[in-house]
A tleap script that builds the chain and sets N, CA, C and O, in Angstrom:
source leaprc.protein.ff14SB
mol = sequence {
  NMET LYS LYS ILE TYR PHE ASP LYS LEU ASN
  SER TRP LYS ASN ALA ILE LEU ILE VAL PRO
  ALA VAL ILE LEU LEU LEU ILE SER GLY LEU
  SER PHE PHE THR ASP GLN PHE ASP GLY PHE
  SER LYS ALA ALA SER GLY ILE ALA ASN LEU
  LEU MET VAL ILE PHE PHE GLY LYS MET PHE
  PHE PHE LYS ASN TYR VAL SER TRP ASN ASN
  LEU GLY PHE ASN ILE LYS PHE LYS LYS VAL
  PHE GLY GLU ASN PHE SER PHE ASN LYS ILE
  GLU TYR TYR ASN PHE GLU CYS GLY ILE LEU
  ASN ILE LYS LYS THR ASN GLY LYS GLU TYR
  GLN PHE ASN LEU ASN ASP PHE ILE GLU SER
  ASP GLN LYS LYS LEU LEU ARG ILE LEU GLU
  ASP ASN THR VAL GLY ASN ILE CGLY
}
set mol.1.N position { -130.617 -55.553 42.509 }
set mol.1.CA position { -130.094 -54.205 42.562 }
set mol.1.C position { -128.855 -54.105 41.674 }
set mol.1.O position { -128.018 -55.006 41.628 }
set mol.2.N position { -128.772 -52.988 40.982 }
set mol.2.CA position { -127.667 -52.761 40.065 }
set mol.2.C position { -126.542 -51.989 40.765 }
set mol.2.O position { -126.752 -51.330 41.783 }
set mol.3.N position { -125.364 -52.093 40.193 }
set mol.3.CA position { -124.193 -51.423 40.731 }
set mol.3.C position { -123.733 -50.340 39.756 }
set mol.3.O position { -123.843 -50.495 38.540 }
set mol.4.N position { -123.222 -49.253 40.303 }
set mol.4.CA position { -122.653 -48.165 39.502 }
set mol.4.C position { -121.145 -48.278 39.569 }
set mol.4.O position { -120.576 -48.457 40.645 }
set mol.5.N position { -120.492 -48.174 38.412 }
set mol.5.CA position { -119.036 -48.146 38.385 }
set mol.5.C position { -118.594 -46.698 38.536 }
set mol.5.O position { -118.925 -45.856 37.702 }
set mol.6.N position { -117.841 -46.404 39.602 }
set mol.6.CA position { -117.330 -45.059 39.861 }
set mol.6.C position { -115.868 -44.990 39.444 }
set mol.6.O position { -115.084 -45.895 39.733 }
set mol.7.N position { -115.510 -43.908 38.760 }
set mol.7.CA position { -114.147 -43.733 38.259 }
set mol.7.C position { -113.688 -42.304 38.552 }
set mol.7.O position { -114.111 -41.360 37.885 }
set mol.8.N position { -112.823 -42.153 39.550 }
set mol.8.CA position { -112.250 -40.838 39.835 }
set mol.8.C position { -111.112 -40.628 38.847 }
set mol.8.O position { -110.116 -41.350 38.877 }
set mol.9.N position { -111.260 -39.646 37.978 }
set mol.9.CA position { -110.343 -39.482 36.857 }
set mol.9.C position { -108.923 -39.145 37.276 }
set mol.9.O position { -107.976 -39.511 36.581 }
set mol.10.N position { -108.754 -38.453 38.399 }
set mol.10.CA position { -107.402 -38.109 38.827 }
set mol.10.C position { -106.904 -39.063 39.921 }
set mol.10.O position { -106.265 -38.633 40.881 }
set mol.11.N position { -107.198 -40.346 39.770 }
set mol.11.CA position { -106.751 -41.361 40.724 }
set mol.11.C position { -105.481 -42.037 40.211 }
set mol.11.O position { -105.118 -41.900 39.043 }
set mol.12.N position { -104.826 -42.756 41.086 }
set mol.12.CA position { -103.599 -43.451 40.716 }
set mol.12.C position { -103.875 -44.575 39.729 }
set mol.12.O position { -103.004 -44.908 38.925 }
set mol.13.N position { -105.080 -45.175 39.768 }
set mol.13.CA position { -105.404 -46.249 38.826 }
set mol.13.C position { -105.404 -45.735 37.387 }
set mol.13.O position { -104.965 -46.430 36.471 }
set mol.14.N position { -105.891 -44.534 37.201 }
set mol.14.CA position { -105.883 -43.957 35.857 }
set mol.14.C position { -104.485 -43.500 35.454 }
set mol.14.O position { -104.124 -43.550 34.278 }
set mol.15.N position { -103.702 -43.054 36.429 }
set mol.15.CA position { -102.321 -42.652 36.134 }
set mol.15.C position { -101.503 -43.851 35.656 }
set mol.15.O position { -100.598 -43.704 34.834 }
set mol.16.N position { -101.824 -45.034 36.173 }
set mol.16.CA position { -101.119 -46.243 35.740 }
set mol.16.C position { -101.347 -46.500 34.252 }
set mol.16.O position { -100.482 -47.069 33.585 }
set mol.17.N position { -102.487 -46.094 33.731 }
set mol.17.CA position { -102.766 -46.261 32.299 }
set mol.17.C position { -102.184 -45.117 31.462 }
set mol.17.O position { -101.608 -45.355 30.400 }
set mol.18.N position { -102.332 -43.892 31.936 }
set mol.18.CA position { -101.984 -42.730 31.120 }
set mol.18.C position { -100.482 -42.474 31.049 }
set mol.18.O position { -99.952 -42.232 29.965 }
set mol.19.N position { -99.788 -42.521 32.181 }
set mol.19.CA position { -98.355 -42.188 32.197 }
set mol.19.C position { -97.547 -43.112 31.283 }
set mol.19.O position { -96.774 -42.612 30.466 }
set mol.20.N position { -97.690 -44.435 31.385 }
set mol.20.CA position { -96.940 -45.281 30.450 }
set mol.20.C position { -97.351 -45.051 28.988 }
set mol.20.O position { -96.514 -45.122 28.088 }
set mol.21.N position { -98.632 -44.778 28.758 }
set mol.21.CA position { -99.084 -44.543 27.384 }
set mol.21.C position { -98.406 -43.311 26.793 }
set mol.21.O position { -97.963 -43.337 25.645 }
set mol.22.N position { -98.324 -42.244 27.562 }
set mol.22.CA position { -97.685 -41.018 27.073 }
set mol.22.C position { -96.197 -41.259 26.839 }
set mol.22.O position { -95.648 -40.829 25.824 }
set mol.23.N position { -95.548 -41.943 27.770 }
set mol.23.CA position { -94.111 -42.228 27.615 }
set mol.23.C position { -93.871 -43.087 26.376 }
set mol.23.O position { -92.959 -42.815 25.596 }
set mol.24.N position { -94.684 -44.117 26.198 }
set mol.24.CA position { -94.519 -44.985 25.022 }
set mol.24.C position { -94.796 -44.242 23.723 }
set mol.24.O position { -94.121 -44.482 22.722 }
set mol.25.N position { -95.773 -43.346 23.719 }
set mol.25.CA position { -96.030 -42.553 22.513 }
set mol.25.C position { -94.863 -41.628 22.197 }
set mol.25.O position { -94.495 -41.458 21.035 }
set mol.26.N position { -94.286 -41.035 23.224 }
set mol.26.CA position { -93.119 -40.174 23.004 }
set mol.26.C position { -91.934 -40.974 22.465 }
set mol.26.O position { -91.248 -40.544 21.538 }
set mol.27.N position { -91.708 -42.148 23.065 }
set mol.27.CA position { -90.603 -42.999 22.616 }
set mol.27.C position { -90.825 -43.445 21.180 }
set mol.27.O position { -89.890 -43.439 20.379 }
set mol.28.N position { -92.047 -43.831 20.845 }
set mol.28.CA position { -92.313 -44.316 19.483 }
set mol.28.C position { -92.223 -43.189 18.455 }
set mol.28.O position { -92.067 -43.457 17.264 }
set mol.29.N position { -92.319 -41.951 18.891 }
set mol.29.CA position { -92.226 -40.823 17.969 }
set mol.29.C position { -90.823 -40.285 17.781 }
set mol.29.O position { -90.582 -39.503 16.862 }
set mol.30.N position { -89.886 -40.690 18.640 }
set mol.30.CA position { -88.517 -40.199 18.516 }
set mol.30.C position { -87.819 -40.877 17.343 }
set mol.30.O position { -87.925 -42.090 17.164 }
set mol.31.N position { -87.124 -40.106 16.565 }
set mol.31.CA position { -86.487 -40.649 15.364 }
set mol.31.C position { -85.386 -41.645 15.707 }
set mol.31.O position { -85.102 -42.536 14.907 }
set mol.32.N position { -84.762 -41.520 16.873 }
set mol.32.CA position { -83.732 -42.471 17.267 }
set mol.32.C position { -84.293 -43.881 17.331 }
set mol.32.O position { -83.664 -44.824 16.852 }
set mol.33.N position { -85.466 -44.029 17.918 }
set mol.33.CA position { -86.076 -45.359 18.048 }
set mol.33.C position { -86.715 -45.822 16.751 }
set mol.33.O position { -86.678 -47.009 16.428 }
set mol.34.N position { -87.300 -44.892 16.007 }
set mol.34.CA position { -87.974 -45.311 14.774 }
set mol.34.C position { -86.967 -45.715 13.708 }
set mol.34.O position { -87.263 -46.578 12.882 }
set mol.35.N position { -85.775 -45.107 13.708 }
set mol.35.CA position { -84.767 -45.452 12.710 }
set mol.35.C position { -84.036 -46.749 13.046 }
set mol.35.O position { -83.802 -47.583 12.172 }
set mol.36.N position { -83.679 -46.911 14.313 }
set mol.36.CA position { -82.843 -48.050 14.683 }
set mol.36.C position { -83.632 -49.255 15.197 }
set mol.36.O position { -83.198 -50.394 15.027 }
set mol.37.N position { -84.761 -49.018 15.811 }
set mol.37.CA position { -85.528 -50.107 16.415 }
set mol.37.C position { -86.976 -50.051 15.918 }
set mol.37.O position { -87.889 -49.713 16.672 }
set mol.38.N position { -87.166 -50.378 14.677 }
set mol.38.CA position { -88.484 -50.251 14.063 }
set mol.38.C position { -89.519 -51.135 14.763 }
set mol.38.O position { -90.644 -50.693 14.997 }
set mol.39.N position { -89.162 -52.355 15.094 }
set mol.39.CA position { -90.091 -53.264 15.766 }
set mol.39.C position { -90.481 -52.756 17.146 }
set mol.39.O position { -91.647 -52.827 17.533 }
set mol.40.N position { -89.508 -52.243 17.885 }
set mol.40.CA position { -89.789 -51.701 19.214 }
set mol.40.C position { -90.693 -50.485 19.122 }
set mol.40.O position { -91.607 -50.320 19.930 }
set mol.41.N position { -90.443 -49.646 18.150 }
set mol.41.CA position { -91.245 -48.437 17.966 }
set mol.41.C position { -92.697 -48.784 17.664 }
set mol.41.O position { -93.611 -48.166 18.209 }
set mol.42.N position { -92.910 -49.760 16.808 }
set mol.42.CA position { -94.272 -50.184 16.475 }
set mol.42.C position { -94.963 -50.814 17.686 }
set mol.42.O position { -96.142 -50.560 17.935 }
set mol.43.N position { -94.232 -51.629 18.429 }
set mol.43.CA position { -94.802 -52.264 19.620 }
set mol.43.C position { -95.152 -51.211 20.674 }
set mol.43.O position { -96.214 -51.280 21.294 }
set mol.44.N position { -94.264 -50.243 20.874 }
set mol.44.CA position { -94.516 -49.181 21.856 }
set mol.44.C position { -95.753 -48.382 21.466 }
set mol.44.O position { -96.577 -48.048 22.318 }
set mol.45.N position { -95.880 -48.081 20.194 }
set mol.45.CA position { -97.039 -47.334 19.712 }
set mol.45.C position { -98.326 -48.149 19.893 }
set mol.45.O position { -99.354 -47.614 20.309 }
set mol.46.N position { -98.259 -49.423 19.582 }
set mol.46.CA position { -99.430 -50.282 19.731 }
set mol.46.C position { -99.869 -50.423 21.182 }
set mol.46.O position { -101.061 -50.353 21.478 }
set mol.47.N position { -98.921 -50.619 22.082 }
set mol.47.CA position { -99.241 -50.732 23.508 }
set mol.47.C position { -99.813 -49.420 24.032 }
set mol.47.O position { -100.780 -49.421 24.795 }
set mol.48.N position { -99.217 -48.302 23.623 }
set mol.48.CA position { -99.712 -46.992 24.057 }
set mol.48.C position { -101.151 -46.769 23.598 }
set mol.48.O position { -101.983 -46.285 24.365 }
set mol.49.N position { -101.436 -47.116 22.374 }
set mol.49.CA position { -102.797 -46.955 21.866 }
set mol.49.C position { -103.779 -47.880 22.582 }
set mol.49.O position { -104.922 -47.494 22.829 }
set mol.50.N position { -103.352 -49.083 22.914 }
set mol.50.CA position { -104.207 -50.010 23.663 }
set mol.50.C position { -104.520 -49.445 25.053 }
set mol.50.O position { -105.660 -49.519 25.510 }
set mol.51.N position { -103.521 -48.888 25.716 }
set mol.51.CA position { -103.738 -48.285 27.034 }
set mol.51.C position { -104.714 -47.112 26.949 }
set mol.51.O position { -105.550 -46.935 27.836 }
set mol.52.N position { -104.614 -46.321 25.899 }
set mol.52.CA position { -105.532 -45.193 25.715 }
set mol.52.C position { -106.959 -45.676 25.443 }
set mol.52.O position { -107.917 -45.072 25.925 }
set mol.53.N position { -107.105 -46.750 24.682 }
set mol.53.CA position { -108.436 -47.306 24.419 }
set mol.53.C position { -109.058 -47.800 25.727 }
set mol.53.O position { -110.251 -47.602 25.962 }
set mol.54.N position { -108.260 -48.437 26.569 }
set mol.54.CA position { -108.774 -48.899 27.860 }
set mol.54.C position { -109.205 -47.712 28.708 }
set mol.54.O position { -110.284 -47.735 29.301 }
set mol.55.N position { -108.374 -46.673 28.773 }
set mol.55.CA position { -108.694 -45.505 29.588 }
set mol.55.C position { -109.962 -44.809 29.106 }
set mol.55.O position { -110.872 -44.562 29.897 }
set mol.56.N position { -110.029 -44.495 27.826 }
set mol.56.CA position { -111.174 -43.760 27.299 }
set mol.56.C position { -112.388 -44.654 27.045 }
set mol.56.O position { -113.505 -44.153 26.923 }
set mol.57.N position { -112.185 -45.954 26.964 }
set mol.57.CA position { -113.286 -46.862 26.675 }
set mol.57.C position { -114.063 -47.337 27.882 }
set mol.57.O position { -115.094 -47.995 27.737 }
set mol.58.N position { -113.578 -47.012 29.083 }
set mol.58.CA position { -114.284 -47.479 30.286 }
set mol.58.C position { -115.731 -47.020 30.305 }
set mol.58.O position { -116.607 -47.741 30.782 }
set mol.59.N position { -115.980 -45.845 29.798 }
set mol.59.CA position { -117.348 -45.323 29.774 }
set mol.59.C position { -118.261 -46.227 28.934 }
set mol.59.O position { -119.449 -46.361 29.227 }
set mol.60.N position { -117.708 -46.833 27.910 }
set mol.60.CA position { -118.503 -47.676 27.028 }
set mol.60.C position { -118.564 -49.124 27.515 }
set mol.60.O position { -119.497 -49.851 27.173 }
set mol.61.N position { -117.580 -49.550 28.309 }
set mol.61.CA position { -117.554 -50.919 28.814 }
set mol.61.C position { -118.590 -51.151 29.908 }
set mol.61.O position { -119.115 -52.256 30.047 }
set mol.62.N position { -118.883 -50.113 30.680 }
set mol.62.CA position { -119.792 -50.255 31.811 }
set mol.62.C position { -121.140 -49.625 31.488 }
set mol.62.O position { -121.210 -48.532 30.926 }
set mol.63.N position { -122.198 -50.320 31.845 }
set mol.63.CA position { -123.549 -49.850 31.544 }
set mol.63.C position { -123.934 -48.655 32.408 }
set mol.63.O position { -124.553 -47.710 31.921 }
set mol.64.N position { -123.573 -48.694 33.678 }
set mol.64.CA position { -123.890 -47.633 34.634 }
set mol.64.C position { -122.569 -47.079 35.151 }
set mol.64.O position { -121.850 -47.754 35.887 }
set mol.65.N position { -122.255 -45.849 34.764 }
set mol.65.CA position { -120.906 -45.321 34.936 }
set mol.65.C position { -120.962 -43.867 35.399 }
set mol.65.O position { -121.722 -43.062 34.860 }
set mol.66.N position { -120.150 -43.541 36.400 }
set mol.66.CA position { -119.994 -42.164 36.857 }
set mol.66.C position { -118.505 -41.887 36.964 }
set mol.66.O position { -117.792 -42.586 37.683 }
set mol.67.N position { -118.032 -40.875 36.254 }
set mol.67.CA position { -116.639 -40.447 36.374 }
set mol.67.C position { -116.618 -38.994 36.823 }
set mol.67.O position { -117.508 -38.216 36.479 }
set mol.68.N position { -115.592 -38.632 37.597 }
set mol.68.CA position { -115.525 -37.262 38.084 }
set mol.68.C position { -114.091 -36.877 38.417 }
set mol.68.O position { -113.221 -37.721 38.630 }
set mol.69.N position { -113.883 -35.566 38.453 }
set mol.69.CA position { -112.663 -34.975 38.974 }
set mol.69.C position { -113.073 -33.701 39.709 }
set mol.69.O position { -114.250 -33.537 40.032 }
set mol.70.N position { -112.143 -32.804 39.977 }
set mol.70.CA position { -112.468 -31.595 40.744 }
set mol.70.C position { -113.353 -30.619 39.982 }
set mol.70.O position { -114.010 -29.781 40.601 }
set mol.71.N position { -113.388 -30.704 38.669 }
set mol.71.CA position { -114.134 -29.738 37.858 }
set mol.71.C position { -115.561 -30.166 37.550 }
set mol.71.O position { -116.451 -29.320 37.465 }
set mol.72.N position { -115.792 -31.451 37.381 }
set mol.72.CA position { -117.125 -31.894 37.002 }
set mol.72.C position { -117.243 -33.402 36.997 }
set mol.72.O position { -116.342 -34.125 37.422 }
set mol.73.N position { -118.394 -33.858 36.498 }
set mol.73.CA position { -118.608 -35.302 36.431 }
set mol.73.C position { -119.449 -35.663 35.218 }
set mol.73.O position { -120.143 -34.828 34.637 }
set mol.74.N position { -119.361 -36.927 34.860 }
set mol.74.CA position { -120.107 -37.494 33.752 }
set mol.74.C position { -120.918 -38.651 34.318 }
set mol.74.O position { -120.386 -39.506 35.027 }
set mol.75.N position { -122.191 -38.671 34.004 }
set mol.75.CA position { -123.064 -39.724 34.518 }
set mol.75.C position { -123.738 -40.409 33.335 }
set mol.75.O position { -124.292 -39.751 32.455 }
set mol.76.N position { -123.682 -41.747 33.327 }
set mol.76.CA position { -124.254 -42.506 32.217 }
set mol.76.C position { -124.971 -43.726 32.772 }
set mol.76.O position { -124.364 -44.580 33.420 }
set mol.77.N position { -126.263 -43.796 32.512 }
set mol.77.CA position { -127.058 -44.953 32.899 }
set mol.77.C position { -127.789 -45.474 31.664 }
set mol.77.O position { -128.628 -44.775 31.097 }
set mol.78.N position { -127.472 -46.694 31.250 }
set mol.78.CA position { -128.171 -47.408 30.176 }
set mol.78.C position { -128.122 -46.710 28.823 }
set mol.78.O position { -128.906 -47.061 27.941 }
set mol.79.N position { -127.249 -45.753 28.621 }
set mol.79.CA position { -127.132 -45.072 27.334 }
set mol.79.C position { -125.735 -45.308 26.773 }
set mol.79.O position { -124.858 -45.833 27.459 }
set mol.80.N position { -125.542 -44.917 25.534 }
set mol.80.CA position { -124.211 -44.997 24.948 }
set mol.80.C position { -123.351 -43.851 25.464 }
set mol.80.O position { -122.195 -44.045 25.839 }
set mol.81.N position { -123.928 -42.658 25.478 }
set mol.81.CA position { -123.222 -41.484 25.977 }
set mol.81.C position { -123.934 -40.955 27.207 }
set mol.81.O position { -125.143 -41.130 27.357 }
set mol.82.N position { -123.194 -40.315 28.075 }
set mol.82.CA position { -123.771 -39.789 29.293 }
set mol.82.C position { -123.969 -38.288 29.227 }
set mol.82.O position { -123.836 -37.663 28.174 }
set mol.83.N position { -124.290 -37.734 30.375 }
set mol.83.CA position { -124.470 -36.295 30.521 }
set mol.83.C position { -123.279 -35.738 31.296 }
set mol.83.O position { -122.854 -36.308 32.302 }
set mol.84.N position { -122.749 -34.617 30.812 }
set mol.84.CA position { -121.638 -33.940 31.468 }
set mol.84.C position { -122.143 -32.804 32.328 }
set mol.84.O position { -123.048 -32.069 31.934 }
set mol.85.N position { -121.558 -32.660 33.503 }
set mol.85.CA position { -121.915 -31.577 34.410 }
set mol.85.C position { -120.639 -30.953 34.967 }
set mol.85.O position { -119.755 -31.662 35.447 }
set mol.86.N position { -120.546 -29.639 34.902 }
set mol.86.CA position { -119.496 -28.914 35.616 }
set mol.86.C position { -120.053 -28.580 36.987 }
set mol.86.O position { -121.185 -28.110 37.103 }
set mol.87.N position { -119.269 -28.818 38.020 }
set mol.87.CA position { -119.773 -28.582 39.370 }
set mol.87.C position { -120.167 -27.121 39.588 }
set mol.87.O position { -121.135 -26.838 40.294 }
set mol.88.N position { -119.421 -26.198 38.986 }
set mol.88.CA position { -119.749 -24.779 39.192 }
set mol.88.C position { -120.930 -24.316 38.341 }
set mol.88.O position { -121.375 -23.177 38.486 }
set mol.89.N position { -121.442 -25.161 37.468 }
set mol.89.CA position { -122.609 -24.818 36.650 }
set mol.89.C position { -123.889 -25.473 37.164 }
set mol.89.O position { -124.937 -25.366 36.526 }
set mol.90.N position { -123.815 -26.141 38.297 }
set mol.90.CA position { -125.003 -26.760 38.891 }
set mol.90.C position { -125.647 -25.740 39.812 }
set mol.90.O position { -125.045 -25.307 40.795 }
set mol.91.N position { -126.883 -25.359 39.485 }
set mol.91.CA position { -127.610 -24.400 40.319 }
set mol.91.C position { -128.077 -25.080 41.605 }
set mol.91.O position { -127.902 -24.546 42.701 }
set mol.92.N position { -128.668 -26.256 41.456 }
set mol.92.CA position { -129.050 -27.043 42.628 }
set mol.92.C position { -129.255 -28.488 42.220 }
set mol.92.O position { -129.366 -28.821 41.040 }
set mol.93.N position { -129.300 -29.328 43.229 }
set mol.93.CA position { -129.671 -30.728 43.029 }
set mol.93.C position { -130.442 -31.175 44.265 }
set mol.93.O position { -130.263 -30.630 45.354 }
set mol.94.N position { -131.290 -32.160 44.084 }
set mol.94.CA position { -131.969 -32.776 45.222 }
set mol.94.C position { -132.238 -34.237 44.920 }
set mol.94.O position { -132.252 -34.664 43.765 }
set mol.95.N position { -132.445 -34.976 45.964 }
set mol.95.CA position { -132.666 -36.413 45.857 }
set mol.95.C position { -133.895 -36.754 46.694 }
set mol.95.O position { -133.861 -36.694 47.923 }
set mol.96.N position { -134.983 -37.113 46.008 }
set mol.96.CA position { -136.230 -37.463 46.681 }
set mol.96.C position { -136.819 -38.707 46.035 }
set mol.96.O position { -136.886 -38.823 44.812 }
set mol.97.N position { -137.239 -39.624 46.874 }
set mol.97.CA position { -137.923 -40.849 46.414 }
set mol.97.C position { -137.119 -41.601 45.363 }
set mol.97.O position { -137.692 -42.170 44.433 }
set mol.98.N position { -135.810 -41.608 45.502 }
set mol.98.CA position { -134.961 -42.335 44.575 }
set mol.98.C position { -134.696 -41.623 43.259 }
set mol.98.O position { -134.073 -42.199 42.368 }
set mol.99.N position { -135.147 -40.396 43.116 }
set mol.99.CA position { -134.944 -39.621 41.892 }
set mol.99.C position { -133.950 -38.494 42.184 }
set mol.99.O position { -134.158 -37.690 43.093 }
set mol.100.N position { -132.877 -38.447 41.407 }
set mol.100.CA position { -131.899 -37.370 41.513 }
set mol.100.C position { -132.244 -36.307 40.478 }
set mol.100.O position { -132.249 -36.581 39.278 }
set mol.101.N position { -132.530 -35.102 40.942 }
set mol.101.CA position { -132.813 -33.968 40.066 }
set mol.101.C position { -131.632 -33.024 40.101 }
set mol.101.O position { -131.154 -32.644 41.170 }
set mol.102.N position { -131.160 -32.645 38.910 }
set mol.102.CA position { -130.055 -31.695 38.800 }
set mol.102.C position { -130.492 -30.579 37.875 }
set mol.102.O position { -130.976 -30.831 36.772 }
set mol.103.N position { -130.323 -29.337 38.325 }
set mol.103.CA position { -130.633 -28.186 37.489 }
set mol.103.C position { -129.364 -27.389 37.269 }
set mol.103.O position { -128.687 -26.993 38.217 }
set mol.104.N position { -129.048 -27.158 35.988 }
set mol.104.CA position { -127.877 -26.354 35.628 }
set mol.104.C position { -128.226 -24.874 35.683 }
set mol.104.O position { -129.398 -24.497 35.702 }
set mol.105.N position { -127.197 -24.049 35.707 }
set mol.105.CA position { -127.417 -22.606 35.757 }
set mol.105.C position { -128.055 -22.074 34.482 }
set mol.105.O position { -128.617 -20.979 34.490 }
set mol.106.N position { -127.981 -22.823 33.388 }
set mol.106.CA position { -128.625 -22.390 32.138 }
set mol.106.C position { -130.107 -22.764 32.093 }
set mol.106.O position { -130.776 -22.518 31.089 }
set mol.107.N position { -130.623 -23.355 33.170 }
set mol.107.CA position { -132.044 -23.684 33.257 }
set mol.107.C position { -132.396 -25.115 32.885 }
set mol.107.O position { -133.520 -25.547 33.141 }
set mol.108.N position { -131.477 -25.863 32.292 }
set mol.108.CA position { -131.759 -27.253 31.921 }
set mol.108.C position { -131.842 -28.127 33.166 }
set mol.108.O position { -131.021 -28.029 34.078 }
set mol.109.N position { -132.867 -28.989 33.175 }
set mol.109.CA position { -133.056 -29.895 34.306 }
set mol.109.C position { -132.896 -31.336 33.848 }
set mol.109.O position { -133.289 -31.702 32.740 }
set mol.110.N position { -132.318 -32.135 34.711 }
set mol.110.CA position { -132.074 -33.543 34.423 }
set mol.110.C position { -132.623 -34.370 35.578 }
set mol.110.O position { -132.549 -33.967 36.739 }
set mol.111.N position { -133.173 -35.527 35.244 }
set mol.111.CA position { -133.665 -36.460 36.261 }
set mol.111.C position { -133.032 -37.824 36.023 }
set mol.111.O position { -132.969 -38.319 34.898 }
set mol.112.N position { -132.566 -38.412 37.114 }
set mol.112.CA position { -131.985 -39.746 37.059 }
set mol.112.C position { -132.676 -40.610 38.105 }
set mol.112.O position { -132.709 -40.267 39.287 }
set mol.113.N position { -133.224 -41.729 37.658 }
set mol.113.CA position { -133.885 -42.652 38.564 }
set mol.113.C position { -132.828 -43.577 39.159 }
set mol.113.O position { -132.217 -44.374 38.447 }
set mol.114.N position { -132.619 -43.463 40.470 }
set mol.114.CA position { -131.609 -44.269 41.144 }
set mol.114.C position { -132.224 -45.397 41.966 }
set mol.114.O position { -131.522 -46.036 42.750 }
set mol.115.N position { -133.516 -45.654 41.803 }
set mol.115.CA position { -134.201 -46.675 42.592 }
set mol.115.C position { -133.645 -48.079 42.370 }
set mol.115.O position { -133.679 -48.906 43.281 }
set mol.116.N position { -133.133 -48.357 41.171 }
set mol.116.CA position { -132.652 -49.697 40.848 }
set mol.116.C position { -131.230 -49.958 41.328 }
set mol.116.O position { -130.715 -51.064 41.162 }
set mol.117.N position { -130.589 -48.950 41.924 }
set mol.117.CA position { -129.179 -49.070 42.282 }
set mol.117.C position { -129.002 -49.315 43.774 }
set mol.117.O position { -129.842 -48.934 44.589 }
set mol.118.N position { -127.900 -49.953 44.107 }
set mol.118.CA position { -127.561 -50.248 45.498 }
set mol.118.C position { -127.519 -48.943 46.291 }
set mol.118.O position { -127.046 -47.919 45.798 }
set mol.119.N position { -128.015 -48.994 47.512 }
set mol.119.CA position { -128.099 -47.783 48.338 }
set mol.119.C position { -126.725 -47.161 48.586 }
set mol.119.O position { -126.611 -45.936 48.630 }
set mol.120.N position { -125.693 -47.966 48.745 }
set mol.120.CA position { -124.345 -47.423 48.968 }
set mol.120.C position { -123.857 -46.647 47.744 }
set mol.120.O position { -123.142 -45.656 47.888 }
set mol.121.N position { -124.239 -47.093 46.534 }
set mol.121.CA position { -123.870 -46.361 45.319 }
set mol.121.C position { -124.643 -45.049 45.213 }
set mol.121.O position { -124.098 -44.040 44.766 }
set mol.122.N position { -125.899 -45.062 45.619 }
set mol.122.CA position { -126.681 -43.822 45.635 }
set mol.122.C position { -126.027 -42.804 46.574 }
set mol.122.O position { -125.881 -41.631 46.231 }
set mol.123.N position { -125.641 -43.267 47.751 }
set mol.123.CA position { -125.010 -42.377 48.733 }
set mol.123.C position { -123.671 -41.856 48.240 }
set mol.123.O position { -123.326 -40.698 48.477 }
set mol.124.N position { -122.921 -42.702 47.556 }
set mol.124.CA position { -121.620 -42.266 47.044 }
set mol.124.C position { -121.800 -41.181 45.988 }
set mol.124.O position { -121.052 -40.203 45.980 }
set mol.125.N position { -122.774 -41.334 45.101 }
set mol.125.CA position { -123.048 -40.321 44.087 }
set mol.125.C position { -123.461 -39.005 44.743 }
set mol.125.O position { -123.003 -37.938 44.333 }
set mol.126.N position { -124.308 -39.074 45.742 }
set mol.126.CA position { -124.725 -37.859 46.453 }
set mol.126.C position { -123.557 -37.226 47.206 }
set mol.126.O position { -123.465 -36.001 47.284 }
set mol.127.N position { -122.671 -38.044 47.758 }
set mol.127.CA position { -121.491 -37.519 48.448 }
set mol.127.C position { -120.560 -36.793 47.473 }
set mol.127.O position { -119.987 -35.756 47.810 }
set mol.128.N position { -120.411 -37.341 46.270 }
set mol.128.CA position { -119.596 -36.678 45.248 }
set mol.128.C position { -120.180 -35.309 44.931 }
set mol.128.O position { -119.457 -34.315 44.865 }
set mol.129.N position { -121.494 -35.264 44.736 }
set mol.129.CA position { -122.157 -33.974 44.462 }
set mol.129.C position { -121.999 -33.010 45.640 }
set mol.129.O position { -121.681 -31.836 45.449 }
set mol.130.N position { -122.218 -33.500 46.832 }
set mol.130.CA position { -122.134 -32.657 48.024 }
set mol.130.C position { -120.730 -32.097 48.238 }
set mol.130.O position { -120.572 -30.933 48.604 }
set mol.131.N position { -119.721 -32.918 48.011 }
set mol.131.CA position { -118.343 -32.483 48.234 }
set mol.131.C position { -117.842 -31.509 47.185 }
set mol.131.O position { -116.900 -30.760 47.445 }
set mol.132.N position { -118.448 -31.500 46.005 }
set mol.132.CA position { -117.875 -30.723 44.902 }
set mol.132.C position { -118.715 -29.578 44.371 }
set mol.132.O position { -118.187 -28.710 43.675 }
set mol.133.N position { -119.998 -29.545 44.675 }
set mol.133.CA position { -120.829 -28.473 44.112 }
set mol.133.C position { -120.676 -27.193 44.905 }
set mol.133.O position { -120.460 -27.207 46.117 }
set mol.134.N position { -120.793 -26.094 44.195 }
set mol.134.CA position { -120.785 -24.786 44.840 }
set mol.134.C position { -122.208 -24.257 44.933 }
set mol.134.O position { -122.453 -23.238 45.579 }
set mol.135.N position { -123.158 -24.952 44.283 }
set mol.135.CA position { -124.561 -24.562 44.331 }
set mol.135.C position { -125.198 -25.037 45.626 }
set mol.135.O position { -124.580 -25.742 46.424 }
set mol.136.N position { -126.429 -24.642 45.811 }
set mol.136.CA position { -127.107 -25.062 47.029 }
set mol.136.C position { -127.854 -26.362 46.800 }
set mol.136.O position { -128.175 -26.712 45.664 }
set mol.137.N position { -128.123 -27.058 47.854 }
set mol.137.CA position { -128.890 -28.297 47.788 }
set mol.137.C position { -130.343 -27.919 47.990 }
set mol.137.O position { -130.754 -27.521 49.079 }
set mol.138.N position { -131.129 -28.053 46.899 }
set mol.138.CA position { -132.485 -27.553 46.928 }
set mol.138.C position { -133.418 -28.434 47.622 }
set mol.138.O position { -134.605 -28.124 47.718 }
savepdb mol mol.pdb
quit
């Protein structure tokens, strides 16, 4: 059985990456630091960029990945890029026989086979959908 990596985008773990990166980018851009402390400025910029690569690269590091916040979620299984869904644009979703069906309000339908994944991960994905969608469960 395979595992899904879940990443809540507005969690404290992500804040640990983003907040220092933004602060370091601001510091490396200030002329006071760039004029007087050239080595520090370059190091701060390099560390900030590394933190950003880690934050934005998680989707590419994990084969089976789901990220979400209050507005929507991104689901990626065995692909390079995933599918984006806004919770308020989901007309309905259902889960039958290990297949997750999602229909957007624009009429597009998506199917995800969850049979190969741990049952607790399947339930967590369904709980995320249930807690955040405004559409009905078909």
